[in-house]
C-alpha positions in Angstrom: -18.9 36.0 -34.2 -15.4 36.9 -33.3 -16.2 40.6 -32.9 -19.4 39.8 -30.9 -17.4 37.6 -28.5 -14.8 40.4 -28.1 -17.6 42.7 -27.0 -19.3 40.4 -24.5 -18.4 41.0 -20.9 -18.7 38.2 -18.2 -21.5 40.3 -16.6 -23.4 40.4 -19.9 -23.3 36.6 -20.2 -25.6 36.4 -17.2 -28.5 37.7 -19.3 -30.7 35.3 -21.4 -30.2 37.0 -24.8 -26.3 36.7 -24.9 -26.7 33.2 -23.4 -29.0 32.1 -26.3 -26.6 33.7 -28.8 -23.7 31.7 -27.4 -25.7 28.5 -27.8 -26.5 29.4 -31.4 -22.8 30.1 -32.0 -21.8 26.6 -30.8 -24.4 25.1 -33.2 -23.1 27.3 -36.0 -19.4 26.5 -35.3 -20.3 22.8 -35.2 -21.6 23.1 -38.8 -18.8 25.4 -40.1 -16.2 22.9 -38.7 -17.5 20.4 -41.2 -16.3 22.6 -44.1 -13.6 21.4 -46.5 -12.1 24.8 -46.9 -9.1 24.9 -44.6 -9.0 28.7 -44.4 -12.6 28.6 -43.1 -11.7 25.8 -40.7 -8.8 27.8 -39.4 -11.0 30.8 -38.7 -13.6 28.6 -37.1 -11.1 26.9 -34.8 -9.7 30.3 -33.8 -13.1 31.6 -33.1 -14.0 28.5 -31.0 -10.8 29.1 -29.0 -11.7 32.7 -28.4 -15.2 31.7 -27.3 -13.8 29.1 -24.8 -11.4 31.7 -23.3 -14.2 34.2 -22.9 -16.7 31.8 -21.3 -14.1 30.3 -18.9 -16.0 28.4 -16.1 -19.5 29.1 -17.6 -18.7 27.0 -20.7 -20.0 24.0 -18.9 -23.5 25.4 -19.3 -23.4 24.7 -23.0 -23.4 21.6 -25.1 -19.9 21.7 -26.4 -19.2 18.1 -27.3 -20.4 18.5 -30.8 -17.8 21.2 -31.4 -15.1 19.1 -29.7 -15.9 16.1 -31.9 -15.8 18.3 -35.1 -12.4 19.8 -34.0 -11.1 16.2 -33.5 -12.1 15.1 -37.0 -10.2 18.0 -38.5 -7.0 16.5 -36.9 -6.8 13.6 -39.4 -7.6 15.5 -42.6 -6.1 19.0 -42.4 -2.7 20.6 -42.7 -0.7 21.3 -39.6 -1.7 25.0 -39.3 -5.4 24.1 -39.1 -4.6 21.1 -36.9 -2.7 23.4 -34.5 -5.6 25.8 -34.2 -8.0 22.9 -33.6 -5.7 21.4 -30.9 -5.4 24.8 -29.1 -9.2 25.2 -29.1 -9.8 21.7 -27.9 -7.2 22.1 -25.1 -8.9 25.3 -23.8 -12.3 23.8 -23.9 -11.3 20.6 -22.1 -9.2 22.4 -19.5 -12.3 24.2 -18.2 -13.0 22.7 -14.7 -16.7 22.3 -15.5 -16.3 20.3 -18.8 -14.5 17.2 -17.5 -15.6 16.8 -14.0 -14.1 13.9 -12.0 -17.5 12.4 -11.2 -18.4 12.2 -14.9 -15.0 11.0 -16.2 -16.4 7.7 -17.5 -19.1 9.5 -19.5 -16.5 11.8 -20.8 -14.1 9.0 -21.8 -17.0 7.2 -23.6 -17.5 10.3 -25.8 -13.8 10.7 -26.4 -13.3 7.0 -27.3 -16.4 6.6 -29.5 -15.4 9.6 -31.6 -11.7 8.5 -31.9 -10.4 11.8 -30.4 -7.4 10.2 -28.8 -6.7 8.0 -31.9 -6.8 11.1 -34.1 -4.4 12.9 -31.8 -2.0 9.9 -31.7 -2.0 9.7 -35.5 -1.1 13.4 -35.8 1.6 13.1 -33.1 3.2 10.1 -34.8 3.0 11.3 -38.3 3.4 15.0 -38.3 5.2 16.1 -35.1 8.9 16.9 -35.3 10.2 18.9 -32.3 13.1 20.4 -34.3 10.9 21.6 -37.1 7.7 22.6 -35.2 8.4 23.1 -31.5 5.2 25.0 -30.7 3.1 22.5 -32.6 4.5 19.7 -30.4 4.0 21.7 -27.2 0.3 22.3 -28.0 -0.3 18.7 -28.8 1.5 17.6 -25.6 -0.6 20.0 -23.6 -3.9 18.6 -25.1 -2.6 15.0 -24.3 -1.9 16.0 -20.7 -5.3 17.6 -20.3 -7.1 14.5 -21.5 -5.1 11.9 -19.5 -5.0 14.1 -16.4 -8.7 14.7 -16.3 -9.9 11.4 -17.8 -8.2 8.5 -16.0 -9.5 5.8 -18.4 -7.4 7.4 -21.2 -4.1 6.8 -19.4 -3.7 3.1 -20.1 -5.3 3.5 -23.5 -2.6 6.0 -24.5 0.2 4.0 -22.8 -0.7 1.1 -25.1 0.1 3.2 -28.2 3.6 1.8 -28.4 4.9 4.0 -31.3 3.7 7.1 -29.5 5.4 6.0 -26.2 8.6 5.3 -28.1 8.6 8.7 -29.7 7.9 10.4 -26.4 10.7 8.5 -24.8 13.2 9.8 -27.3 12.0 13.4 -26.7 12.7 13.0 -22.9 16.4 13.6 -23.7 15.9 16.4 -26.3 18.2 19.3 -26.2 15.3 21.7 -25.9 14.5 21.7 -22.2 10.9 22.7 -22.6 10.2 19.8 -25.0 12.0 17.3 -22.8 10.1 18.6 -19.8 6.8 18.3 -21.6 7.5 14.7 -22.5 8.5 13.9 -19.0 5.4 15.5 -17.7 3.3 13.3 -20.0 4.9 10.2 -18.5 4.4 11.5 -15.0 0.7 12.0 -15.8 0.4 8.6 -17.4 2.0 7.0 -14.3 -0.9 8.3 -12.1 -2.5 5.1 -13.3 -1.1 2.3 -11.2 -1.4 -0.2 -14.1 0.7 2.1 -16.3 3.2 2.8 -13.5 3.9 -1.0 -13.0 4.6 -1.4 -16.7 6.6 1.8 -16.9 8.8 0.6 -14.1 9.8 -2.3 -16.4 10.8 0.1 -19.2 14.5 0.6 -18.5 15.0 3.0 -21.4 12.4 5.6 -20.3 13.2 5.0 -16.6 16.9 5.6 -17.0 16.2 8.9 -18.8 13.8 10.0 -16.1 16.4 9.3 -13.3 19.2 11.0 -15.2 16.9 14.1 -15.6 16.9 14.5 -11.8 20.6 15.4 -11.8 21.8 18.8 -10.7 23.2 19.6 -14.2 19.8 19.4 -15.8 17.6 22.5 -16.4 15.2 23.3 -13.5 12.0 22.5 -15.4 13.4 19.2 -16.5 14.3 18.3 -12.9 10.9 19.2 -11.7 9.2 16.9 -14.2 11.6 14.1 -13.5 10.8 14.4 -9.8 7.1 14.2 -10.6 7.7 10.9 -12.5 9.5 9.4 -9.5 6.7 10.6 -7.2 4.1 9.0 -9.4 6.0 5.7 -9.7 6.7 5.4 -6.0 3.2 5.9 -4.7 3.2 2.3 -3.3 5.8 0.2 -1.6 6.0 -2.1 -4.6 6.7 0.8 -6.9 9.3 2.2 -4.6 11.1 -1.1 -4.3 11.1 -1.7 -8.1 12.7 1.7 -8.7 15.1 1.7 -5.8 16.4 -1.8 -6.4 17.8 -0.5 -9.7 18.4 3.2 -9.2 18.8 3.7 -5.5 21.8 6.0 -5.3 20.9 8.1 -8.4 17.4 8.7 -7.1 18.5 9.6 -3.6 21.3 11.8 -5.0 18.7 13.6 -7.2 16.5 14.2 -4.1 19.4 15.5 -2.0 20.7 17.8 -4.7 17.2 19.2 -5.3 16.6 19.8 -1.6 20.0 21.6 -1.5 18.8 24.1 -4.1 18.3 27.6 -2.7 14.6 28.5 -2.1 14.7 31.4 -4.5 12.2 32.3 -7.2 12.1 29.6 -9.8 13.9 27.1 -7.6 11.1 26.5 -5.0 9.3 24.1 -7.4 12.4 21.9 -7.5 12.7 21.8 -3.7 9.0 21.1 -3.2 9.2 18.3 -5.8 12.1 16.8 -3.9 10.2 17.0 -0.6 7.4 15.0 -2.1 9.7 12.4 -3.5 11.6 12.2 -0.3 8.5 10.9 1.4 9.6 7.5 0.0 11.3 7.4 3.4 7.9 6.0 4.6 8.8 2.7 2.8 11.6 0.4 4.0 14.5 -0.2 1.7 18.1 0.5 0.8 17.4 4.1 0.2 17.4 4.8 3.9 21.1 4.0 4.3 21.8 6.0 1.1 20.0 9.0 2.6 22.2 9.0 5.7 25.3 8.3 3.6 24.6 11.4 1.5 24.0 13.6 4.5 20.3 14.1 4.6 20.6 15.4 8.2 22.9 18.3 7.1 20.5 19.1 4.2 17.4 19.2 6.4 19.3 21.2 9.0 20.2 23.9 6.4 16.6 24.2 5.2 15.1 24.4 8.7 17.6 26.7 10.3 19.0 28.6 7.4 22.3 30.4 8.0 23.4 29.2 11.4 27.1 30.0 10.9 27.0 32.0 14.1 26.4 28.7 16.0 29.6 27.2 17.4 29.4 23.5 16.3 31.3 22.4 19.3 29.2 24.5 21.7 27.7 22.6 24.6 24.9 22.8 25.7 23.2 23.8 22.4 21.4 27.2 22.3 18.0 25.6 22.1 16.0 28.9 22.5 17.8 30.5 19.6 17.3 27.5 17.4 13.6 27.3 18.4 13.0 30.9 17.4 14.6 30.1 14.0 12.4 27.1 13.4 9.3 29.4 12.9 11.2 31.5 10.3 11.1 28.4 8.1 8.0 28.2 5.9 5.3 26.1 7.6 5.0 23.9 4.5 8.7 23.1 4.3 8.7 22.6 8.1 6.0 20.0 7.9 7.9 18.0 5.2 11.1 18.1 7.4 9.3 16.7 10.4 7.6 14.0 8.3 10.9 13.0 6.6 12.8 13.0 9.9 10.2 10.8 11.5 10.3 8.2 8.8 14.1 8.2 8.6 14.2 7.7 12.4 11.7 4.9 12.2 13.8 2.8 9.8 17.2 3.9 11.1 19.6 1.5 12.8 22.7 2.6 14.6 24.9 0.9 12.0 23.4 3.3 9.4 24.8 6.2 11.4 28.2 4.7 12.0 28.5 3.6 8.4 28.2 7.2 7.3 31.2 8.2 9.4 29.7 11.6 10.2 29.4 13.5 13.4 25.9 13.5 14.9 25.7 17.3 15.5 23.2 18.1 12.8 21.0 15.2 13.8 21.2 16.1 17.5 20.0 19.6 16.8 17.2 18.4 14.5 16.0 16.0 17.3 16.1 18.9 19.7 14.1 21.1 17.3 11.4 18.5 16.6 10.9 17.8 20.3 10.6 21.5 21.0 8.0 21.9 18.2 6.1 18.8 19.4 5.9 20.2 22.9 4.3 23.4 21.7 1.7 21.5 19.7 1.1 19.0 22.5 0.3 21.9 24.8 -1.5 24.0 22.3 -4.5 24.5 24.6 -2.2 26.0 27.1 -0.3 28.1 24.7 -2.0 30.3 22.2 -0.3 29.9 18.8 -0.7 31.8 15.5 -3.4 30.2 13.4 -0.9 28.8 10.9 0.7 26.7 13.6 -2.5 25.3 15.0 -2.4 22.4 12.5 1.1 21.0 12.9 0.5 17.3 13.6 3.8 16.3 12.0 6.2 17.3 14.8 4.3 15.3 17.4 4.1 12.2 15.2 7.8 12.6 14.2 8.8 12.8 17.9 6.9 9.6 18.6 8.7 7.9 15.7 12.1 9.1 17.1 11.2 7.8 20.5 10.4 4.4 19.1 13.4 4.4 16.6 15.4 1.1 16.4 18.5 3.4 16.6 19.4 3.6 20.3 21.2 6.9 19.6 18.1 8.6 18.1 15.7 7.2 20.7 17.9 8.1 23.6 18.4 11.7 22.3 14.7 12.1 21.7 13.9 10.9 25.2 16.5 13.3 26.6 15.3 16.4 24.7 11.6 15.7 25.2 12.1 15.2 28.9 13.8 18.6 29.1 11.0 20.2 27.1 8.3 18.8 29.4 10.2 19.4 32.7 8.4 22.5 33.7 4.7 21.5 33.1 4.7 18.0 31.8 2.9 16.4 34.7 0.2 19.2 34.6 -0.4 18.7 30.9 -0.4 14.9 31.3 -3.2 15.1 33.8 -5.2 17.4 31.5 -4.4 15.0 28.6 -5.7 11.9 30.5 -8.9 13.8 31.5 -9.5 14.7 27.8 -9.0 11.1 26.7 -11.3 9.8 29.5 -14.2 11.9 28.0 -13.6 10.1 24.7 -13.3 6.7 26.4 -16.6 7.1 28.1 -18.4 8.4 25.0 -19.0 11.8 26.5 -17.0 13.4 23.6 -17.1 12.2 20.0 -13.9 10.8 18.4 -14.2 13.4 15.6 -15.5 16.4 17.6 -12.0 17.9 17.2 -10.2 15.5 14.9 -6.9 17.3 15.1 -6.9 17.5 18.9 -7.9 13.8 19.3 -5.0 12.7 17.1 -2.6 14.9 18.9 -3.8 13.7 22.3 -3.4 10.0 21.4 0.0 10.5 19.9 1.0 12.7 22.9 0.1 10.0 25.3 2.3 7.6 23.2 5.2 10.1 23.7 4.6 10.4 27.4 4.5 6.6 27.8 8.0 6.2 26.5 9.5 8.4 29.2 10.2 6.7 32.5 9.2 9.6 34.7 5.6 9.5 33.4 5.1 5.7 33.4 3.7 5.4 36.9 1.5 8.5 36.7 -0.1 7.2 33.5 -0.8 3.8 35.1 -2.1 5.4 38.3 -4.6 7.3 36.3 -5.7 4.0 34.7 -4.2 4.9 31.3 -4.4 1.3 30.1 -8.1 1.2 30.7 -8.6 4.5 29.0 -6.8 3.4 25.9 -8.6 0.0 25.9 -12.0 1.8 26.0 -11.0 4.1 23.1 -9.9 1.0 21.1 -13.3 -0.5 21.8 -15.0 2.7 20.6 -12.9 2.6 17.4 -13.8 -0.9 16.7 -17.5 -0.7 17.4 -18.3 2.7 15.9 -18.8 3.7 12.3 -16.9 6.9 13.0 -13.3 6.5 12.2 -10.6 9.2 12.2 -8.5 8.8 9.1 -5.1 10.2 8.3 -6.6 12.3 5.5 -9.0 13.9 8.0 -6.2 15.4 10.0 -5.3 18.9 8.7 -1.8 18.9 7.3 0.5 21.3 5.5 1.9 18.4 3.4 0.5 18.3 -0.1 1.6 14.8 -1.1 -0.1 14.7 -4.5 -1.1 18.1 -5.7 -3.8 18.5 -8.4 -3.8 14.7 -9.0 -6.5 12.2 -9.3 -4.8 8.8 -9.4 -6.3 5.5 -10.3 -5.6 1.8 -10.1 -3.4 2.0 -7.0 -5.1 -0.6 -4.9 -1.9 -1.4 -3.0 -1.0 2.2 -2.1 -1.9 2.0 1.5 0.0 3.2 4.6 1.5 0.6 6.9 -0.4 2.3 9.9 -3.7 2.3 8.0 -6.3 4.9 7.8 -7.6 4.6 11.4 -5.1 6.9 13.1 -6.6 6.7 16.5 -6.8 2.9 16.6 -3.2 2.5 15.4 -1.7 5.0 17.9 -3.8 3.7 20.8 -2.4 0.2 20.1 1.1 1.8 20.0 0.7 3.5 23.3 -0.9 0.4 24.9 2.1 -1.6 23.8 4.4 0.8 25.7 2.3 0.8 28.8 2.0 -3.0 28.9 5.7 -3.3 28.6 6.0 -1.1 31.8 3.4 -3.3 33.6 5.2 -6.5 32.6 8.5 -5.2 33.9 7.0 -3.9 37.2 4.4 -6.6 38.1 5.3 -10.0 39.3 1.9 -11.2 38.3 1.3 -12.7 41.7 -0.7 -9.7 43.0 -3.4 -7.7 41.4 -1.7 -4.3 41.9 1.5 -2.5 42.3 0.7 0.1 45.0 -1.9 2.2 43.3 -1.3 0.7 39.9 -3.7 -2.0 38.8 -2.2 -4.6 36.4 -4.4 -5.3 33.4 -2.4 -8.4 32.8 -3.6 -9.9 36.1 -7.2 -8.8 36.1 -9.0 -11.5 34.1 -12.2 -9.7 33.3 -10.5 -6.6 32.0 -7.9 -8.6 30.1 -10.6 -10.8 28.4 -12.4 -7.7 27.2 -9.2 -6.3 25.6 -8.1 -9.7 24.2 -11.5 -10.1 22.3 -11.1 -6.7 20.7 -7.5 -7.5 19.7 -8.4 -10.8 18.2 -11.1 -9.1 16.3 -8.5 -6.8 14.8 -6.4 -9.7 13.7 -9.3 -11.5 12.1 -10.4 -8.5 10.0 -9.0 -6.5 7.1 -7.0 -3.9 9.1 -3.6 -2.5 8.0 -0.3 -4.5 8.6 0.8 -1.9 11.2 -2.5 -2.1 13.1 -2.4 -5.9 13.1 1.3 -6.0 14.1 0.7 -3.9 17.2 -2.5 -5.9 18.1 -0.5 -9.1 17.9 2.3 -7.6 20.0 -0.2 -6.5 22.7 -1.7 -10.0 22.6 1.7 -11.5 23.3 1.3 -10.1 26.9 -1.7 -12.4 27.2 0.1 -15.5 26.0 -1.2 -15.4 22.4 1.5 -15.4 19.6 1.0 -15.2 15.9 -1.6 -14.1 13.3 -4.8 -16.1 12.7 -5.8 -16.8 9.1 -8.5 -18.6 7.1 -6.0 -21.1 5.8 -4.6 -21.6 9.3 -8.0 -22.5 10.7 -8.6 -25.0 7.9 -5.2 -26.7 8.4 -5.5 -26.8 12.2 -8.4 -29.2 11.8 -6.1 -31.7 10.1 -3.5 -31.7 12.8 -3.4 -35.1 14.6 -5.7 -36.8 12.1 -4.8 -40.3 11.0 -6.5 -40.7 7.6 -4.2 -38.7 5.4 -1.2 -38.3 7.7 2.1 -39.6 6.2 4.4 -38.5 8.9 4.8 -39.4 12.6 6.7 -37.6 15.3 7.7 -40.2 17.9 8.6 -38.8 21.4 11.0 -40.6 23.7 8.0 -41.4 26.0 6.5 -43.4 23.1 3.8 -40.8 22.4 3.1 -40.3 18.7 1.9 -37.2 16.9 0.6 -37.5 13.3 1.3 -34.9 10.8 1.6 -34.2 7.0 4.9 -34.0 5.3 3.8 -31.5 2.7 2.5 -29.0 5.3 5.6 -29.4 7.5 8.0 -29.1 4.5 6.2 -26.0 3.1 5.9 -24.2 6.4 8.9 -25.3 8.5 11.3 -27.6 6.6 13.8 -27.7 9.5 11.4 -29.8 11.5 12.4 -32.6 9.1 16.0 -33.9 8.8 17.5 -33.2 5.4 18.0 -36.1 3.1 21.7 -36.1 3.5 21.3 -36.7 7.2 18.8 -39.6 6.9 21.4 -42.2 7.9 22.7 -40.3 10.9 21.4 -41.5 14.3 20.9 -37.9 15.5 20.2 -34.5 14.0 20.9 -31.5 16.2 18.7 -31.5 19.3 15.4 -32.4 17.7 15.0 -35.6 15.9 16.3 -38.8 14.4 14.6 -40.4 11.4 14.0 -43.7 9.8 11.7 -44.9 7.0 9.1 -47.5 7.8 6.2 -49.1 5.9 2.8 -49.7 7.4 1.1 -53.0 7.2 -0.7 -51.7 4.1 2.1 -51.7 1.4 0.3 -49.0 -0.6 0.9 -46.3 2.1 4.4 -45.0 2.9 5.0 -43.3 6.1 8.0 -41.3 7.4 8.8 -41.5 11.1 10.8 -38.9 12.9 12.1 -39.6 16.4 12.2 -36.7 18.8 15.2 -36.4 21.1 14.4 -36.8 24.8 16.0 -33.4 25.3 13.1 -31.8 23.5 10.1 -30.6 25.6 7.1 -32.5 24.2 4.6 -29.7 25.1 6.8 -27.1 23.4 7.2 -29.2 20.3 3.4 -29.7 20.0 3.0 -25.9 20.2 5.5 -25.4 17.4 3.7 -27.9 15.3 0.4 -26.2 16.1 1.9 -22.9 15.0 3.2 -24.5 11.7 -0.4 -25.5 10.9 -2.4 -22.6 12.2 0.0 -19.6 12.4 -1.4 -18.8 15.9 -0.7 -20.4 19.3 -1.4 -19.7 23.0 1.7 -20.4 25.2 1.7 -20.3 28.9 4.5 -18.3 30.6 6.4 -21.4 31.8 6.4 -22.8 28.3 7.7 -19.8 26.5 11.4 -20.7 27.1 11.2 -24.2 25.6 9.0 -23.0 22.7 11.5 -20.2 22.0 14.4 -22.7 21.9 12.7 -24.9 19.3 11.5 -21.9 17.3 15.1 -20.7 17.1 16.3 -24.1 16.0 13.6 -24.3 13.3 14.2 -20.9 11.9 10.7 -19.6 12.7 12.0 -16.0 12.9 8.6 -14.4 13.1 7.4 -16.5 16.0 10.8 -16.2 17.7 10.7 -12.4 17.5 7.2 -12.4 19.1 8.2 -14.7 21.8 11.1 -12.4 22.6 8.7 -9.4 22.7 10.3 -7.5 19.9 8.4 -4.3 19.0 6.8 -4.4 15.6 9.2 -3.4 12.8 7.7 -0.7 10.7 7.0 -1.4 7.1 7.0 -5.2 7.4 4.0 -7.1 6.3 2.4 -9.4 8.8 3.4 -13.1 8.4 0.8 -15.1 6.4 -0.1 -18.8 6.5 0.6 -19.9 3.0 1.1 -23.3 1.4 1.8 -22.2 -2.2 5.4 -23.3 -1.7 4.0 -26.9 -1.6 3.4 -26.5 -5.3 7.0 -25.9 -6.0 9.2 -28.8 -7.3 10.8 -29.4 -3.9 7.4 -30.6 -2.6 6.2 -32.4 -5.7 7.3 -35.8 -4.3 4.5 -35.6 -1.8 1.7 -35.0 -4.3 -0.9 -37.8 -4.2 -3.7 -36.5 -6.4 -4.1 -34.8 -9.8 -6.8 -32.4 -10.7 -7.6 -32.7 -14.4 -9.7 -30.1 -16.3 -11.6 -30.3 -19.5 -9.6 -29.6 -22.7 -8.7 -26.0 -23.0 -7.9 -24.5 -26.4 -4.4 -23.0 -26.6 -3.1 -24.7 -23.5 -0.1 -27.0 -24.5 0.6 -29.6 -21.9 3.7 -31.5 -20.7 4.0 -32.7 -17.1 7.4 -33.6 -15.6 5.8 -35.6 -12.8 3.2 -37.8 -14.4 2.2 -39.0 -17.9 -1.2 -37.4 -18.0 -1.8 -35.7 -21.4 -4.7 -33.5 -20.3 -4.1 -30.1 -18.5 -3.9 -30.8 -14.8 -2.3 -29.8 -11.6 -0.7 -32.1 -9.1 -2.0 -31.5 -5.5 -2.2 -32.9 -2.0 -5.2 -34.7 -0.6 -4.7 -33.1 2.9 -4.9 -29.6 1.4 -8.0 -30.5 -0.7 -9.6 -32.1 2.3 -9.0 -29.1 4.6 -10.5 -26.8 1.9 -13.6 -28.7 0.9 -16.2 -30.8 2.6 -16.7 -32.8 -0.6 -13.1 -34.0 -0.6 -13.1 -34.5 3.2 -16.0 -36.9 2.8 -14.6 -38.6 -0.3 -11.2 -39.4 1.1 -12.6 -40.8 4.3 -15.4 -42.8 2.6 -13.4 -45.9 1.7 -15.1 -46.0 -1.7 -13.2 -46.7 -4.9 -13.0 -43.0 -5.8 -11.3 -42.2 -2.5 -8.1 -44.0 -3.7 -8.2 -42.5 -7.2 -5.1 -40.8 -8.5 -7.0 -38.4 -10.8 -10.1 -36.3 -10.2 -11.7 -34.7 -13.2 -12.9 -31.2 -12.4 -15.6 -29.7 -14.7 -13.9 -26.3 -15.2 -11.3 -24.7 -17.5 -7.6 -24.3 -17.0 -7.9 -20.6 -16.0 -10.4 -21.5 -13.3 -8.3 -24.4 -12.0 -5.3 -22.2 -11.5 -7.4 -19.8 -9.4 -9.0 -22.7 -7.4 -5.7 -24.2 -6.5 -4.3 -20.8 -5.5 -7.3 -20.4 -3.2 -6.9 -23.8 -1.7 -3.2 -23.3 -0.9 -3.4 -19.7 0.3 -7.1 -19.0 1.1 -6.8 -16.0 -1.2 -8.8 -16.0 -4.5 -6.7 -14.2 -7.2 -8.7 -11.2 -8.3 -8.5 -8.9 -11.2 -8.0 -5.2 -10.4 -11.0 -3.3 -11.7 -8.9 -0.6 -13.2 -7.6 0.7 -16.5 -5.9 -2.5 -17.6 -9.2 -4.4 -17.2 -11.2 -1.7 -18.9 -8.9 -1.7 -21.9 -8.7 -5.5 -22.2 -10.0 -7.3 -25.3 -13.6 -8.3 -25.0 -12.9 -12.0 -25.5 -10.2 -11.9 -22.9 -12.6 -10.2 -20.4 -15.2 -12.9 -21.1 -12.6 -15.6 -20.5 -11.7 -14.2 -17.1 -15.3 -13.8 -16.1 -16.1 -17.3 -17.2 -13.4 -18.7 -14.8 -15.1 -17.1 -11.8 -18.6 -18.2 -12.9 -17.3 -21.8 -13.3 -15.8 -21.7 -9.8 -19.0 -20.3 -8.3 -20.9 -23.3 -9.8 -18.3 -25.7 -8.6 -18.5 -24.3 -5.0 -22.1 -25.5 -4.9 -21.2 -29.0 -6.1 -18.2 -29.4 -3.9 -19.7 -27.8 -0.8 -16.9 -25.3 -0.4 -18.1 -23.0 2.4 -18.0 -19.3 1.6 -16.2 -19.8 -1.7 -19.2 -19.0 -4.0 -19.6 -15.6 -2.3 -15.9 -14.9 -2.8 -16.3 -15.7 -6.5 -19.3 -13.5 -6.9 -17.6 -10.7 -5.0 -14.8 -10.9 -7.6 -17.2 -10.9 -10.5 -19.5 -8.0 -9.6 -17.0 -5.1 -9.7 -15.9 -6.2 -13.2 -19.3 -5.9 -14.8 -19.0 -2.2 -15.7 -18.1 -3.2 -19.2 -19.8 -3.8 -22.5 -23.4 -5.0 -22.1 -22.9 -7.8 -24.6 -20.1 -9.3 -22.5 -22.4 -9.1 -19.4 -25.1 -10.9 -21.3 -22.7 -13.6 -22.4 -21.5 -14.0 -18.8 -25.1 -14.4 -17.6 -25.6 -17.0 -20.3 -22.6 -19.0 -19.1 -23.9 -18.8 -15.5 -27.3 -20.0 -16.7 -25.7 -22.9 -18.5 -24.0 -23.9 -15.2 -27.2 -23.6 -13.2 -26.2 -20.4 -11.6 -29.2 -18.4 -12.7 -30.2 -17.5 -9.2 -27.0 -15.5 -8.9 -27.2 -13.9 -12.4 
């Protein structure tokens, strides 16, 4: 067989006779690999390996899994020499692109798992591998492990849960042999492609510290590259970034800086490119930003971009921009793209105090700003200037320029405005006119959003850049820029066609060769709809200009029509923006939509919970709090909601006996005529504007208010006193801060001990095996949760009717709920946050014990049944939406789940 394989050329394999012979060989090898003779097994494994190398891509045409399974069985019963041959053969077979295709990874994993291939490999690794004694043996096994967990995502969490294997790999990470240490680090980097593994790995201080130490400049190059790969995998999301940076901020940033400082020579470029990818953590907020500036990131990026600029006089003024610009394009286009991207993010999160704290001169930063503005101008005008093809797809400098123009750092934004103005001085107005004409075609629907995705994105971001420069503000408004952008926003929202970030050509290869899994939270702040986000960003700039220039008494400023004054146009835009806030858009998109809405007197973020709570404001039935104004007017409220959402509206207990508290209220305790009901009464100072106070209370309940211009000042005053920072920032028209999540209306804090005094109802579940119970608030022995009637009433029509019925059960202290403890926890979480806790349908779920999976599914089935009985609007659909993605598991568990649903009268949904 070996000799025949050696004689067969790739061309010969296209004929039927050699093809049939190869199929027969696989069948023969499958039988021979069942032999007990180790010499025969060794020859068979070597022949299989030779066959795999000869066939290359065409191996996927044959049924090779029988051979793979036989090779795997040899791992647990043969000597190391035979095992090594089998491992090499398996590795070459599985590395073939056609064998383990991504779209068939679940089928592949099923074969691997059913035949214990990973288990056999783990056993060999734990029992037989000693790096000092058999280095090559370890490297071959490590390579096979990497092949399986890279190409078969479901294997990652399974392998991670082999604790002895992970412990042994962790010890090898610091081995004196650099290749062995690098191989171990690479395995961890590949395992961390699974988000579930990454979150657990971030909690393993022993492995994490070794990975961070391996980034240091004294480590061998290969080890540094693998350590950088681990950090890149772990910091794929903002949560992962914060978990790592909170513990290892300076070592991680120092490792990035030292790697970027490496010369781009042969053998060192991998280190620099790895550092570039990790440096993209600049897109997340955190302490690492200050650390980057402190360690001189501007000098490092300057050196990479411009190379040897020793001929430039550092004190020379003005700067030789032309010479610097010519050197920009000597830098490799890939490195250039990373530099623009990193600079943009650093600028977006930079504050002036960061720069002053570093105590460095700004010369390098000033030159970099000049360079990125020059590069952006060329891309913005690319239809006017013919560029080499490699430069036609540089979106990064335009985007980085916009980020610098919008930077919180006054120094960076002023420098960017100055340099961009200089770059656009000669033909800026001409290009702006062309730009607006191009966008008008998109606004009217004459041109598709995606007809030229790159140009569309560049045009939108370019308009955002122009709108920050004072000399272009009026020309944009005269050409009805606000209406053009509003129309494009409307097209984005009412069209199935969306231009995503990934659709824009880029030289940045964020995650090369990787197929990640279980990273449901790894989303960009701006979101995937690039056009929508940047339209809102540009609109925010233009409305700022209109607001400054228009006195809102007339409909126009010369030729400029004010969208804020024209009701029909404004209403059209407001409806679209409110739609954005009500749907599942990214935090950045929502933040800019809310900012634009503030120009139309709307402040805040609507939510499902806010809408529910808003219905209870002013009701008498369950109110236990009264705000009494100096005029005698009374406003009913609920202590638990006020305490959870805005505690400073209530005087603290230590001030109860004081006549006055600040500028807002006095307080006394009173009893109603009914001795069973206690009510707290808070007197509002006559200095407090009653209308403004009502708006504040409305915001506390709903998270969204409409405030007329004349009331903004008084509302702002109370918001400041009450510590409502988010509302205060919006009232003061602060631009959205990048990276921050949108404020949410959430009452889960009401379940904390501080609010337990206001609980007035207990939800008791049926006995749950394994749940020990001891309540610090009441004497109930059954598992239960203390809750608040007002929250239950706002969430559920059943409770709303019950508590207002006057029947005996309406005054009951305990309500028995026909569900288990697990379901009750999810139910209460939903009632207090309007978010049903869901299980991520990823590797952790797929590797969960069957009984545990059934327990989790049962909780959702019980809740779906309860939703019918309690008339909880839309809750049943949410439960079913949570269940359905999880049913890609063992059929027996699915059948048991259906049986549970049938027993709860949910057969129509089964």
